N, C-alpha and C positions, 0 to 999 in steps of 0.2 A: 804490781809495784814491787821492785826488788827491796830486800830488807834494808839496805843502806839508805834508800829513798825514804822509807818509812821512818828510819831513825832521824834523818834530816828534818822531816816534817815535825816530828815530836820535839826535836831540839829547838826549832824555831818557835813552835807553840809555847814551849817552856820559857823561852826568852821573852816573848810578848807578855805572857802572864806574870812573869817576874817583875815586869816594869809597868804594867797597867795599873798604876796606883793613883787614885783620884787625888789631884793636887788641891791643897788647901792653903790658906794664908800661912799656916804654921810651917809649910815646907816650901816656901817661896825660894829658899836658897838650895833646894834639891839639885842634884847633878843634871847636866844636860840630857843624859840618856833617859832619866825618869820622865822628863817632860816630853821628849821626843816620842817615846813609846806611848805615852798618854795621848798623843795625836796620831798614832798609827804610823809613825815614821822612824827611820833611823837617823842618828847623828853620828858621823864617823870621823876618823882621822887617818892620815897616812903615817905609818910608823917606820922609823929608821932603826936598823938592827944594832948599831953601835950604842946609842944611849939606852935602848931597850934592855941591853944586857949589862950596862955599866952604871946607870943612874936610877936610884930608887925613886926619886921624885918624878922623873919622867914616866916610869912604869906605873906609879900610883895614879897620876892624873890620867894617863891613857886608859887605865882599867876602870877608874871610877866614873869618868865623864862620858865615855863613848860606848855605844852598843854595836858599832861596826868599825872594822879596820881594813886598811888597804896597805899592802907593802909598797913603800915608796920606790925602792929599787930592787928588792930581793927576789922578785918574781920575773924580772925582765930577762930578755934573752941572754944578755952578756953575763948575767949572774947565774942563770940556770944551765946554759949550754955554751960555755965560752969556747970549747973546742968541739968539733963535729962528733956527735955521738957520745960525748963525755958530759954527763949530767951531774950537777951538784945542787942539793936542796937544803943545805944547812941553814941558810938565811931564811928561806921561805918557810921551812919547818918551824923555825923559832917564832915567826909571826903567827903561824897557825896554832902552835902550842899555847902562845900567850892568849890568843883569842878564845881558845877552848877553855882555858883556866878562868877567863873573865866573862864567859857567857856572851860572846860577841860573834857577829857574822864576819866573814872574810870575803872581800871582793878582790879577785885576782887581777893583777895589773902588771904588764900587758903582754899579749901573745905575739902580735904582729905589728911592728912599728918601724919607721925608717931610722930612728935614733936608738942608740944603746943596743945595737945589733952587731955582733962580731963581723969583722972583715971577711971571714971565711964564707959567711952566708952571702954577702954582697957580691962576691966574685963568681958565684955559681952560674951555670947556664940555666935556661928556662926549665928544662926537665928536672935537673938536679935541685934547683931552688924550690920548685913546687913540692918535690918529694921531701926536702929538708923541712919545709914549713909544716907539712902535714905530720911528719914524724915528731917535730918539736911540740906541736899542739897535742898530739896523742900522748906523749910522755908526760908533759907538764900538767895538763888538765886531768889526764888519767890517774896521776899520782894521788890527786885529792878528790877524785870522783866519789869515793866511798866515805869521805870525811864530811859529816853533817854541818861543820862550821863554814865550809867553803861553798858559797851559794851562788856566786856570779863571777863573770870574767869580762874584762875589756878584751874582746877578741881582736879587733882592728882599731888602731889609734891614729888619728890625724891624717886622714886621706885627702883633705882638700887644702889648697892654698887660700889666702885671705880673699881672693876674688871669686871663690867658689869653683875654681877649676881643679881638676884632679892634680894632686901634688906629683911632681915629676921625681918621685923617689926611685930607688933601685928596684923596689917591688913593682911599681907601675911600669918602669922602663923595660923590665925584663918579662913580666907576666901580663901586662895590661891590667885593666880593672877587674878581670876575672879572679884575681887573687883574693878579693874581698869575699865573694861568695864561697870560694873554696875553703877559706879559713873558717868561716862560720859552720860550714858543713862538717869540717874535721872536728871542730870543737863539740858539735852536737853528737858526733859519733863517739867521742871520748867520754862525754857525760850527758846522758839523756835528760837530766833534771836541772842542771845549772842554768841560770839566766845569762844569756849571751848578749853583750852590749857592743855598740860602736860608739866611739868617744872622740871629742874634738874640742878645740878652744876657739874663742871669738864667735861662738854660735849661740850665746846666751839670749840675745835679742833677735828680732826679725831683721835679717840683712841678706846680702847675696850669698854669703857662705852658709848660713843656716838654711836658706832656701835650697841650696844645692844638696845639703845633707838631707833635708826633708824629701826631696825628689828621689835621692838614692835609696833611702829607707823604704819609701813607698814602692819603688821599683823592685827592690830585693824581696820584699814581702809578697808582692804579687807573683814573683817567680818561685815562691815557696822556700826561700832562704831563711833559716831560723834566726832572724834578728829579733830578739825579745825586748831589748831596751836601748835607749839612747842616753849617752852621758854628755852633759854640758859642763865643761871644766870649771869655768868661773874664775880664771886668773884676771882679776880686775885691778884697776889703778885709779885712785881718786882724781888725779889730774886730767883724766880723759873722759870723765862723766860716767854716769850709770847707764848701762845698756837700755835701749828702749824696748818696751813690750815683752819683758821677760815672761810674765805669767801667760800672756797670749801665745808666745812661742812654745812654751812647755805644753800648753793645751792643744795646739795644732798637731804636735807630734803624738800626744796622747790619743788624739782622735784617729790616728792610724792604727791603734790597737797595741801600742808598745808601752812599756813602763818607761818613765823618764826619771832622771836623777841628776843632782848636782854632784860632780865627782871630784873636783880638785880646787875647792874654793879657797882663795886668799885675796886680800885687798891691800896692795902695796901703796906706799906714799913716797914722795920725794923727801929725803932726809934733810934736816933733822925733824924728828917727830915733835908735834906740839898738840895742845888741847883742841885747837880747831880742826886739825887733821884727824885727830882721834874721833871727834864727833862725826865728821863726814864718813870716816871708815866704818864706824858703828852703824850709821844709817845704811850703808851699802850692804853690810852683813844682814841687817834686819830686813831690808828689801828682798834679798835673795831667799831668806827663810820664809818670809810671808808669801812670796810667789810660789814656792814649793807647797806650802800649807794650803794654798788656794786651789791646787790641782790634785784631784783624787789620785791620779796615776803617778804622781811624784812620790817615789819611795823614800827619799830622804836626801840628806846633804852630807858630803864628806869634805871636811876642811883639810887642806893639804899641809899636814902637820898641825901642831897647836902652839908651839912656842917659837918665838923669834930667835931663840938660841940655835935652832937647827933648821932654819928656813933656807930654801934654795934661792930666794929672791936676790939677796945681796950679791951673790956671785954671778947672777945672770943679768941683773939690771944695775949697773954701777950708779951709786948715788941714791938708790931707792932701797926700801926695806920696811921693817916694822909691820909686816903684812898679816900677822896672825893674832889670835885672841888672848895669848899669854905673852908677856915680855920675856926678855932673856933670863930673868931671875924667877920665872914661873909665877909671876904675879898676874892676876886677871886684869885685862884691859877693858875699856868701855865696850869694845866689840864683843867681849865675852858676855857682858850684861845684855847687850842687844840680842845676841843669839838666844841666851837663856830666857829672856822675857818674851821674845817672839814665840818660842816653843811653849812657854808656860801660859801664853795669853789665852788659849782656848779653854784652860782649866782653872783660871783664876780671874778675878774681876778687878778691873781698873776703871773706875768711874770718875777719877780725879783729873781734870784737864790741866794742861801745862799753864804756867803763869803767862800773863799777857805780855807780848813783846813791847819794846820801846818804840818811840815815834820814828818812823822811817825818815832817813835823810837822803835826798836826791842828789845825784852827781852825774857828770858826763852826759848831760841831756843833749840829744841831737834831734833831728827831724823825725826819727822813727825808733829811738831807743832811749833808755834811761837806766842808770844804775841806782840801786837802793841799798842802804845799810841801816840796821836797827840793832838795839840792845837785845841780846839773846834771852830766851825764856829758859825756865828750868821745869823739870817734871818730877813729881814725888809719888806718882800713882803706881809705879812699878813696871810699866810697859816701856818706859824710856821715851825721850824726845825723838820724834821721827823726822821733823822738818817744819816747813812754814808754807802757808798759802798766801799769795798776794792778790787782793781784790781791788776792783775799781768801784768807788762810791758812785752809784748811778741811780738811786731811787729805789723802786720796789725790788729790782733784781740786780745784784752786784756781780758782774762777771769775774771769773777767775782769770787773772792775767798771767800767773806763773806760779811755779813751786820751786822751792830750794831746800837743800839739806842743811844749809848753813844760814847764818844771819846776814846774808847779802844776796843780791840777784841782779842780773842785767835783763831788763824787760826789752823785748824786741817786737817788731811788727806794729809799732804805734803809729798813729796818724800825725802828720805834720801840722804845726800851728794849732795844737789842740791842748786844752787844759785837762789835766788828769788829777783827780783826788783819789788817793790810794791808801789802803790800810793793810795790816798784816795780822794773821792768826797762826798760832803755833798748833801743831798736831802731835799726838803721841802714838805709840805703837798700837794702842787699842782703838784708835780712831777718834779720841776725844779732841775737841777743838777749844782753844783758849778764847778769851774775850777778844774783841777788836782792839788793835792798837790805835792810838790817836792817828788822825788823818794827816797825810802829807800832800801838799799841792805843788805841782810843777807844770810847766807848759813846754811842749816840744817846739823846736825851732822851725822856721819856714824853709830853711835850706840846709845844705851839707849832707843830706841823706841821699838814699837812692833816688834816681829820677830817670825818666825815659832816656834811653841811649847810654845810660851810665854803666850798664852791664849786659852781658849776653849769657844765654843758657842753651845748651845743646844736650839732648838725651840720646842714649844708646840702648837699644834692646839687647840685653846680654843673653837671656835664656828664654825660650818659648816652649810651651807644651800645648796640648789640645784645648785646654780651657783656662790658660793663664800665661803670664809672662813676667819677667823682671826687667825693669829699666835701671841699668847700672853701668856706667855712672851718668848722672846728670851733672854736667860741668858748668859751674857758674864762674864767670870771669869779670873782673872789674876793668872796664874799658875806658874809664875816666882818667883824669890827670890828678885826682886827689883820692885819699883813702875813703873807703866806704865803711860805715859802721853797722850795716845790715842790708839784707837783700830779700826780695820776694820774687818767686818764680810761679807763673801760672801756665797750665796746660789743660787742654780739653780732651777728655777721654771719649772714645767712640761709644755709641749708645749700647747699653747693656754691660759695660765694663765697670768694675768696682775695685777700688783700692782695698787691699787686704793687709798691707803692712808697709812700713817705711823706716828709713834710718838716716841719721845725720841731718834731718830737717823735721820741722813741725808741720804736718799737713792738715788742711781743712778742706772739706768738699761741699760744694753747692751744686746740686744737679750733676752735670758731667764735668764741671770746672773744678780742677784741683789747684789749690793754692799752697805752695810750700814756702815756709819762712825759715830763716837760719836758726840754728841753735845758739846757745850762749857762747859756745867755744869756736864757732866757725863763721861768725858774722862780720868780723873785721877783715877787710881785704885791702891791701895796698894796691896802688895802680898796677895793672897788668897781672895781679895775683889772682888765683882761683881756688875754688874748693869744690867738693863733690857731695852729692847725696844720691839716694836711690829709693825705689818703691816697687812693690809687687802688686799685680792686678789680676783679678779673675775676670773671665769673659765667657760668653756662651760657647758651648762645645762646638768646635769646628770653625769658629770665627777666627780669622787670621789678621784682623785689623790691629794696629798699634797707634799710639798717640803721636802727634807731630805738632810743630808750631809752638815751641816754648817761648815765652816772653819773660823778661827779667826787668825788675825795677828796684 
């Protein structure tokens, strides 16, 4: 082992020992980094060089709260090599120096990306472009290879489009997909010890894009390409719902033998900000932290900035913002408390359940759906209010009908002309459940919901491999003359085929019959309108069968 590698290991060991402090009730307000280290994780933030050099409060919070940092822009190609062969590292060095002073890890971001790359690179022919890429990686990674603070890099960033196809970037158009493996090999040559990552957005849950990423990482590693970790950006928005199966998705990548991490977490909302939106945002942050905590190979979470004062969201998504854990005045928001308490949850005890919710009130009842609203609960145990479970009163065993992060929900997949008695229980971040709310009773209608001939469903097999495939999209279309408030699609899988994931629909399986029901956000279809969902299936090796005969009701 070279001496710089030994120094890096000793530095990281010192960081861990410095923050492995057993949490007690007396230190419940300790910084995020203390609790993260106590769970064997990092909690990071992206840093901007302007406020880092000009604002004391920015520097203080960045140093006190986080044990990992990423340069928001200072290590990107346009910042480090704006002209061919002319390198400048002033901004990147400032980030690394700050991290060294504050005993923090540095994650380098990003070496090869289709955005924020100078025009001179984009205009090169294939031979010159490959050479420029390899030289850039050698110079940038090599500069920090002997610095123990810089421990990992985003080598290649955002190689897929949202459908899971290779992005038609200038890299792909000129070099084909081989540029990905070449970039990783160049990074390994420049630093034999740094952890090398591939990074993308909209891959947090199991969907077509994350499955394409999974297949790519699996293939690269089988070829001996040094892909050490996978980054899931986590740019979320409360109006689009929380991604499905985040923990399961992290785990399936971890099972490939790679480290996983949340790299660019923020949770935006439609402005103006209010208390209800704050509560939902806090729940999203808590859910992401808990998913990482549940997966041993998840190294940690990086929040993409920490104060709304310097967030990229407002400039990119007009009318949206307030995405971070501190507001513009550096005051902690409910989302900060959610992150803090989730990290502290493993080293502190919360046995106090939330207060009991109010009586649910039913509204907009149809043949297969109903809306419910109730008075919100509060939580004083320290782990924070995480959401609500809605149950059907049904004797010895009360089935769970749905979960919500707020004090309202639209239940779907109900039976027509049926009486339902339902109640609500609040849950906190430690898993404590409140008492049962008073029961509400409603009866679904006999008509107006989905019926035979009211909709159609068609499925397309997008991707296949030797022992599995992805069906994306399954297109659901309202063929009736009135609006539909919910839909159900059934399909029979061939023998030996098993569903391993889904998105944009709630799936249940009985034998080989798969039943997909709409989510709360895609159940309402106007006449002739449609929506889509997808699912992934495993099958016996060599079996080439796929499902057919979709029915919709």
